[in-house]
N, C-alpha and C positions, 0 to 999 in steps of 0.2 A: 504494500500500500504506500502510495506517495505521501510525502509530508504535507503538501499543499496543492493547489490547483495548477501550479506551474509544472508539476510532474517532473521535477528535476532531481529531487533527492528522495530516497526511500525513507519513510518514517517508521514503518513496521512491516515485518515479514510474517505472514501467516503460514502455518504448516498444516496440511490436511492429509488424512489417511485416505487411501483408495479403498473402494469397496472390498470387503474381505470374503464375500460370498462367492462360491465357485460358480463360474459361468463358462459357456462355450467360448472357445478361443476367438471367434469372430465378434464377440460382445466385449466392449471396453469395460475396464474396472474404473469407474468414474470416481471423481472426488469433487469437492466444492470448487476448487480452483479451475476446473474444466469449464465452468460457467462464467468465468470472468475473462474479458477481452485481454489478450496478451499485450504487453507494452509495445511490441513492435508492430501491432496492428494500427497504431495511430489513433484509435478510438478512445475517447474518455469513457471510462466505465466506473461504476460505483458498487460498493458493498453495503447492504442493509443488514441491520441486526436489531434484535429486541431482547429484552430480559423481563422475566416475571419473578415474583417472589410471593410467598404466602406465610413467611415466618417472622415478619417484623413484630417485635414486642413479645415474643414467646419466651425470651430468656428468663424473665422473672417467674413465669409460671413453671418452667422447667426446673429452675433453682428451688422453688417451693416444693415441687414434687420430690426432688432429690433430697432436700432437707428432711422430708417426711419419710424417706426411704421407700418412696412409691415409684420404683423403677418402671413398673408397667405403664403408669400414666405418663411418665416422662418420655419413654420410648414411643408411646402411642401419639403423643402430641407432636413430637418431632417427625414421626412417620406421616402423620396427617398433613402437616405443613409441606413436607416433601412431595407427597402425592398430589396435593392440591396445586402446587407450583407446576408439576409436570402436566397435570390436566389443563391448566391455564395455557401452558405453552402449546399444547396440542390444538386447543381451540383457536388460538391466535394465528396458527400457521395456515 
């Protein structure tokens, strides 16, 4: 990724894994960078991203559960926040 619109210096380099699933040889093992225009193409291209969270503010509740030795509630609250964030990411996509 270039540092600015002049596209003269690299600001960040992203590394992506190729698909790991077995495929016939004539099918490409794609990765995210395959969908970005290469620098030598001369085209300006952009990368979009989003982030979701569902765990803001749970630390005090987790600490309370742990202080009460209620490991089950602590684990369940963290798992619920994690699964909710994943579900939100899926619906946003």
